[in-house]
N, CA, C and O atoms as a GROMACS GRO file, in nm:
protein
  320
    1UNK      N    1   2.120   2.098  -1.401
    1UNK     CA    2   2.009   2.104  -1.493
    1UNK      C    3   2.065   2.095  -1.633
    1UNK      O    4   2.164   2.159  -1.667
    2UNK      N    5   1.999   2.013  -1.714
    2UNK     CA    6   2.034   2.002  -1.855
    2UNK      C    7   1.917   2.046  -1.940
    2UNK      O    8   1.801   2.024  -1.905
    3UNK      N    9   1.948   2.110  -2.051
    3UNK     CA   10   1.844   2.158  -2.142
    3UNK      C   11   1.870   2.098  -2.279
    3UNK      O   12   1.979   2.113  -2.335
    4UNK      N   13   1.771   2.030  -2.332
    4UNK     CA   14   1.780   1.970  -2.465
    4UNK      C   15   1.686   2.047  -2.557
    4UNK      O   16   1.567   2.057  -2.530
    5UNK      N   17   1.741   2.102  -2.665
    5UNK     CA   18   1.658   2.176  -2.760
    5UNK      C   19   1.674   2.115  -2.899
    5UNK      O   20   1.768   2.150  -2.971
    6UNK      N   21   1.585   2.026  -2.938
    6UNK     CA   22   1.596   1.963  -3.070
    6UNK      C   23   1.562   2.062  -3.182
    6UNK      O   24   1.501   2.166  -3.157
    7UNK      N   25   1.602   2.030  -3.301
    7UNK     CA   26   1.578   2.119  -3.415
    7UNK      C   27   1.431   2.142  -3.443
    7UNK      O   28   1.394   2.245  -3.499
    8UNK      N   29   1.347   2.048  -3.406
    8UNK     CA   30   1.204   2.066  -3.431
    8UNK      C   31   1.145   2.178  -3.346
    8UNK      O   32   1.033   2.222  -3.370
    9UNK      N   33   1.221   2.224  -3.247
    9UNK     CA   34   1.176   2.335  -3.163
    9UNK      C   35   1.174   2.465  -3.242
    9UNK      O   36   1.092   2.553  -3.215
   10UNK      N   37   1.263   2.479  -3.337
   10UNK     CA   38   1.268   2.601  -3.417
   10UNK      C   39   1.409   2.624  -3.467
   10UNK      O   40   1.495   2.536  -3.460
   11UNK      N   41   1.432   2.744  -3.516
   11UNK     CA   42   1.567   2.775  -3.566
   11UNK      C   43   1.661   2.800  -3.448
   11UNK      O   44   1.620   2.794  -3.332
   12UNK      N   45   1.788   2.829  -3.479
   12UNK     CA   46   1.889   2.844  -3.374
   12UNK      C   47   1.856   2.957  -3.278
   12UNK      O   48   1.880   2.946  -3.157
   13UNK      N   49   1.800   3.065  -3.329
   13UNK     CA   50   1.764   3.178  -3.244
   13UNK      C   51   1.658   3.136  -3.142
   13UNK      O   52   1.669   3.170  -3.024
   14UNK      N   53   1.557   3.064  -3.186
   14UNK     CA   54   1.450   3.019  -3.096
   14UNK      C   55   1.501   2.918  -2.996
   14UNK      O   56   1.464   2.923  -2.878
   15UNK      N   57   1.586   2.826  -3.040
   15UNK     CA   58   1.641   2.725  -2.948
   15UNK      C   59   1.727   2.791  -2.840
   15UNK      O   60   1.716   2.757  -2.722
   16UNK      N   61   1.811   2.885  -2.880
   16UNK     CA   62   1.896   2.954  -2.783
   16UNK      C   63   1.814   3.039  -2.688
   16UNK      O   64   1.848   3.051  -2.570
   17UNK      N   65   1.706   3.099  -2.737
   17UNK     CA   66   1.618   3.178  -2.650
   17UNK      C   67   1.556   3.090  -2.543
   17UNK      O   68   1.550   3.129  -2.426
   18UNK      N   69   1.511   2.970  -2.581
   18UNK     CA   70   1.453   2.877  -2.483
   18UNK      C   71   1.557   2.839  -2.378
   18UNK      O   72   1.526   2.831  -2.260
   19UNK      N   73   1.680   2.815  -2.422
   19UNK     CA   74   1.785   2.780  -2.326
   19UNK      C   75   1.806   2.894  -2.227
   19UNK      O   76   1.815   2.871  -2.107
   20UNK      N   77   1.815   3.017  -2.278
   20UNK     CA   78   1.836   3.132  -2.190
   20UNK      C   79   1.720   3.148  -2.092
   20UNK      O   80   1.741   3.177  -1.974
   21UNK      N   81   1.599   3.131  -2.141
   21UNK     CA   82   1.481   3.145  -2.055
   21UNK      C   83   1.482   3.042  -1.943
   21UNK      O   84   1.462   3.076  -1.827
   22UNK      N   85   1.507   2.916  -1.976
   22UNK     CA   86   1.504   2.812  -1.873
   22UNK      C   87   1.622   2.824  -1.777
   22UNK      O   88   1.608   2.791  -1.660
   23UNK      N   89   1.737   2.869  -1.825
   23UNK     CA   90   1.849   2.894  -1.732
   23UNK      C   91   1.812   3.003  -1.632
   23UNK      O   92   1.840   2.992  -1.513
   24UNK      N   93   1.750   3.110  -1.682
   24UNK     CA   94   1.709   3.220  -1.594
   24UNK      C   95   1.603   3.174  -1.495
   24UNK      O   96   1.609   3.208  -1.377
   25UNK      N   97   1.506   3.097  -1.541
   25UNK     CA   98   1.402   3.044  -1.452
   25UNK      C   99   1.467   2.959  -1.342
   25UNK      O  100   1.431   2.970  -1.225
   26UNK      N  101   1.560   2.874  -1.380
   26UNK     CA  102   1.627   2.790  -1.281
   26UNK      C  103   1.707   2.875  -1.184
   26UNK      O  104   1.701   2.851  -1.063
   27UNK      N  105   1.780   2.973  -1.234
   27UNK     CA  106   1.862   3.059  -1.148
   27UNK      C  107   1.776   3.132  -1.045
   27UNK      O  108   1.814   3.141  -0.928
   28UNK      N  109   1.661   3.182  -1.088
   28UNK     CA  110   1.573   3.257  -0.997
   28UNK      C  111   1.509   3.168  -0.892
   28UNK      O  112   1.481   3.214  -0.781
   29UNK      N  113   1.485   3.041  -0.924
   29UNK     CA  114   1.409   2.953  -0.835
   29UNK      C  115   1.492   2.842  -0.772
   29UNK      O  116   1.436   2.757  -0.702
   30UNK      N  117   1.621   2.838  -0.795
   30UNK     CA  118   1.704   2.726  -0.749
   30UNK      C  119   1.697   2.706  -0.598
   30UNK      O  120   1.695   2.593  -0.551
   31UNK      N  121   1.692   2.813  -0.523
   31UNK     CA  122   1.691   2.801  -0.377
   31UNK      C  123   1.563   2.734  -0.327
   31UNK      O  124   1.566   2.664  -0.226
   32UNK      N  125   1.452   2.754  -0.396
   32UNK     CA  126   1.326   2.699  -0.350
   32UNK      C  127   1.291   2.563  -0.408
   32UNK      O  128   1.190   2.504  -0.371
   33UNK      N  129   1.374   2.512  -0.498
   33UNK     CA  130   1.346   2.384  -0.561
   33UNK      C  131   1.407   2.270  -0.480
   33UNK      O  132   1.512   2.288  -0.418
   34UNK      N  133   1.343   2.155  -0.480
   34UNK     CA  134   1.400   2.040  -0.411
   34UNK      C  135   1.525   1.992  -0.485
   34UNK      O  136   1.535   2.011  -0.607
   35UNK      N  137   1.620   1.931  -0.415
   35UNK     CA  138   1.740   1.882  -0.482
   35UNK      C  139   1.705   1.769  -0.578
   35UNK      O  140   1.645   1.668  -0.538
   36UNK      N  141   1.741   1.788  -0.703
   36UNK     CA  142   1.710   1.687  -0.804
   36UNK      C  143   1.792   1.713  -0.929
   36UNK      O  144   1.837   1.825  -0.952
   37UNK      N  145   1.811   1.610  -1.008
   37UNK     CA  146   1.869   1.626  -1.141
   37UNK      C  147   1.754   1.659  -1.234
   37UNK      O  148   1.653   1.588  -1.237
   38UNK      N  149   1.768   1.766  -1.310
   38UNK     CA  150   1.659   1.814  -1.394
   38UNK      C  151   1.704   1.816  -1.540
   38UNK      O  152   1.811   1.868  -1.572
   39UNK      N  153   1.623   1.760  -1.627
   39UNK     CA  154   1.646   1.768  -1.770
   39UNK      C  155   1.522   1.832  -1.832
   39UNK      O  156   1.411   1.783  -1.813
   40UNK      N  157   1.542   1.941  -1.904
   40UNK     CA  158   1.433   2.016  -1.965
   40UNK      C  159   1.433   1.988  -2.114
   40UNK      O  160   1.536   2.003  -2.181
   41UNK      N  161   1.318   1.948  -2.167
   41UNK     CA  162   1.299   1.926  -2.310
   41UNK      C  163   1.177   2.007  -2.353
   41UNK      O  164   1.066   1.955  -2.355
   42UNK      N  165   1.199   2.134  -2.389
   42UNK     CA  166   1.084   2.220  -2.424
   42UNK      C  167   1.016   2.173  -2.553
   42UNK      O  168   1.082   2.128  -2.647
   43UNK      N  169   0.886   2.185  -2.555
   43UNK     CA  170   0.807   2.153  -2.674
   43UNK      C  171   0.787   2.281  -2.755
   43UNK      O  172   0.801   2.391  -2.701
   44UNK      N  173   0.756   2.269  -2.882
   44UNK     CA  174   0.734   2.389  -2.964
   44UNK      C  175   0.628   2.484  -2.907
   44UNK      O  176   0.635   2.604  -2.932
   45UNK      N  177   0.533   2.434  -2.832
   45UNK     CA  178   0.431   2.520  -2.773
   45UNK      C  179   0.490   2.617  -2.670
   45UNK      O  180   0.426   2.717  -2.637
   46UNK      N  181   0.609   2.588  -2.618
   46UNK     CA  182   0.675   2.678  -2.522
   46UNK      C  183   0.708   2.812  -2.587
   46UNK      O  184   0.715   2.914  -2.518
   47UNK      N  185   0.729   2.812  -2.717
   47UNK     CA  186   0.763   2.936  -2.787
   47UNK      C  187   0.648   3.036  -2.781
   47UNK      O  188   0.671   3.156  -2.792
   48UNK      N  189   0.526   2.987  -2.764
   48UNK     CA  190   0.408   3.073  -2.764
   48UNK      C  191   0.373   3.126  -2.625
   48UNK      O  192   0.288   3.214  -2.612
   49UNK      N  193   0.437   3.074  -2.522
   49UNK     CA  194   0.404   3.112  -2.384
   49UNK      C  195   0.497   3.223  -2.336
   49UNK      O  196   0.610   3.236  -2.383
   50UNK      N  197   0.447   3.301  -2.241
   50UNK     CA  198   0.533   3.406  -2.184
   50UNK      C  199   0.618   3.348  -2.072
   50UNK      O  200   0.592   3.237  -2.023
   51UNK      N  201   0.719   3.422  -2.033
   51UNK     CA  202   0.818   3.373  -1.938
   51UNK      C  203   0.756   3.342  -1.802
   51UNK      O  204   0.793   3.242  -1.740
   52UNK      N  205   0.664   3.424  -1.756
   52UNK     CA  206   0.601   3.400  -1.625
   52UNK      C  207   0.524   3.268  -1.624
   52UNK      O  208   0.527   3.195  -1.525
   53UNK      N  209   0.456   3.239  -1.733
   53UNK     CA  210   0.382   3.114  -1.739
   53UNK      C  211   0.477   2.994  -1.744
   53UNK      O  212   0.453   2.892  -1.680
   54UNK      N  213   0.586   3.006  -1.821
   54UNK     CA  214   0.685   2.899  -1.826
   54UNK      C  215   0.747   2.876  -1.689
   54UNK      O  216   0.771   2.762  -1.649
   55UNK      N  217   0.772   2.984  -1.617
   55UNK     CA  218   0.830   2.972  -1.483
   55UNK      C  219   0.734   2.899  -1.389
   55UNK      O  220   0.775   2.810  -1.315
   56UNK      N  221   0.608   2.936  -1.392
   56UNK     CA  222   0.509   2.872  -1.307
   56UNK      C  223   0.498   2.723  -1.338
   56UNK      O  224   0.494   2.640  -1.247
   57UNK      N  225   0.495   2.689  -1.467
   57UNK     CA  226   0.485   2.548  -1.507
   57UNK      C  227   0.610   2.469  -1.470
   57UNK      O  228   0.601   2.354  -1.426
   58UNK      N  229   0.727   2.531  -1.487
   58UNK     CA  230   0.853   2.465  -1.454
   58UNK      C  231   0.861   2.432  -1.305
   58UNK      O  232   0.892   2.319  -1.267
   59UNK      N  233   0.833   2.531  -1.222
   59UNK     CA  234   0.842   2.510  -1.077
   59UNK      C  235   0.743   2.404  -1.032
   59UNK      O  236   0.776   2.318  -0.952
   60UNK      N  237   0.622   2.411  -1.084
   60UNK     CA  238   0.520   2.313  -1.046
   60UNK      C  239   0.562   2.172  -1.089
   60UNK      O  240   0.543   2.076  -1.014
   61UNK      N  241   0.617   2.158  -1.209
   61UNK     CA  242   0.658   2.026  -1.259
   61UNK      C  243   0.771   1.968  -1.175
   61UNK      O  244   0.771   1.849  -1.144
   62UNK      N  245   0.869   2.051  -1.138
   62UNK     CA  246   0.980   2.002  -1.057
   62UNK      C  247   0.932   1.961  -0.919
   62UNK      O  248   0.972   1.857  -0.867
   63UNK      N  249   0.847   2.042  -0.859
   63UNK     CA  250   0.795   2.009  -0.727
   63UNK      C  251   0.710   1.883  -0.731
   63UNK      O  252   0.717   1.799  -0.642
   64UNK      N  253   0.629   1.870  -0.835
   64UNK     CA  254   0.544   1.751  -0.849
   64UNK      C  255   0.631   1.627  -0.867
   64UNK      O  256   0.604   1.523  -0.807
   65UNK      N  257   0.735   1.638  -0.950
   65UNK     CA  258   0.824   1.523  -0.972
   65UNK      C  259   0.896   1.485  -0.843
   65UNK      O  260   0.911   1.366  -0.814
   66UNK      N  261   0.939   1.583  -0.766
   66UNK     CA  262   1.006   1.554  -0.639
   66UNK      C  263   0.909   1.491  -0.540
   66UNK      O  264   0.948   1.402  -0.465
   67UNK      N  265   0.785   1.536  -0.540
   67UNK     CA  266   0.684   1.478  -0.452
   67UNK      C  267   0.655   1.334  -0.488
   67UNK      O  268   0.638   1.251  -0.399
   68UNK      N  269   0.648   1.304  -0.616
   68UNK     CA  270   0.625   1.167  -0.660
   68UNK      C  271   0.742   1.079  -0.622
   68UNK      O  272   0.724   0.963  -0.584
   69UNK      N  273   0.862   1.132  -0.632
   69UNK     CA  274   0.981   1.056  -0.596
   69UNK      C  275   0.980   1.023  -0.447
   69UNK      O  276   1.016   0.912  -0.407
   70UNK      N  277   0.939   1.121  -0.364
   70UNK     CA  278   0.933   1.098  -0.221
   70UNK      C  279   0.829   0.992  -0.188
   70UNK      O  280   0.851   0.907  -0.101
   71UNK      N  281   0.715   0.995  -0.256
   71UNK     CA  282   0.611   0.895  -0.232
   71UNK      C  283   0.662   0.757  -0.269
   71UNK      O  284   0.636   0.660  -0.197
   72UNK      N  285   0.734   0.746  -0.380
   72UNK     CA  286   0.789   0.618  -0.423
   72UNK      C  287   0.890   0.566  -0.321
   72UNK      O  288   0.890   0.447  -0.290
   73UNK      N  289   0.975   0.654  -0.268
   73UNK     CA  290   1.071   0.612  -0.166
   73UNK      C  291   1.000   0.566  -0.040
   73UNK      O  292   1.043   0.470   0.023
   74UNK      N  293   0.893   0.634  -0.002
   74UNK     CA  294   0.817   0.594   0.117
   74UNK      C  295   0.755   0.457   0.097
   74UNK      O  296   0.755   0.374   0.188
   75UNK      N  297   0.701   0.431  -0.023
   75UNK     CA  298   0.641   0.300  -0.052
   75UNK      C  299   0.748   0.192  -0.045
   75UNK      O  300   0.723   0.084   0.009
   76UNK      N  301   0.866   0.219  -0.100
   76UNK     CA  302   0.974   0.121  -0.098
   76UNK      C  303   1.020   0.094   0.044
   76UNK      O  304   1.052  -0.020   0.078
   77UNK      N  305   1.023   0.196   0.127
   77UNK     CA  306   1.063   0.178   0.268
   77UNK      C  307   0.960   0.094   0.343
   77UNK      O  308   0.997   0.014   0.429
   78UNK      N  309   0.834   0.111   0.311
   78UNK     CA  310   0.728   0.037   0.380
   78UNK      C  311   0.729  -0.110   0.341
   78UNK      O  312   0.696  -0.195   0.423
   79UNK      N  313   0.767  -0.142   0.218
   79UNK     CA  314   0.767  -0.281   0.174
   79UNK      C  315   0.889  -0.358   0.220
   79UNK      O  316   0.889  -0.481   0.219
   80UNK      N  317   0.994  -0.285   0.262
   80UNK     CA  318   1.118  -0.354   0.308
   80UNK      C  319   1.105  -0.410   0.446
   80UNK      O  320   1.200  -0.469   0.497
   0.00000   0.00000   0.00000
């Protein structure tokens, strides 16, 4: 997992806090997530959300992305 925190996210304290939060979210949920390369680019609105909500959104986004990838692979297999 990679985390990108641009300066527009906030000052150094806020950027480092977001990194710590997303690392912790990933650590807690890694076993239940599908295998994938993940790049996180938090938006400034993430600073206003609590950790539980960020965790719920993160897990849902990763699962949704993995599901879309599986559908794409199935479509490619059917056309071959």
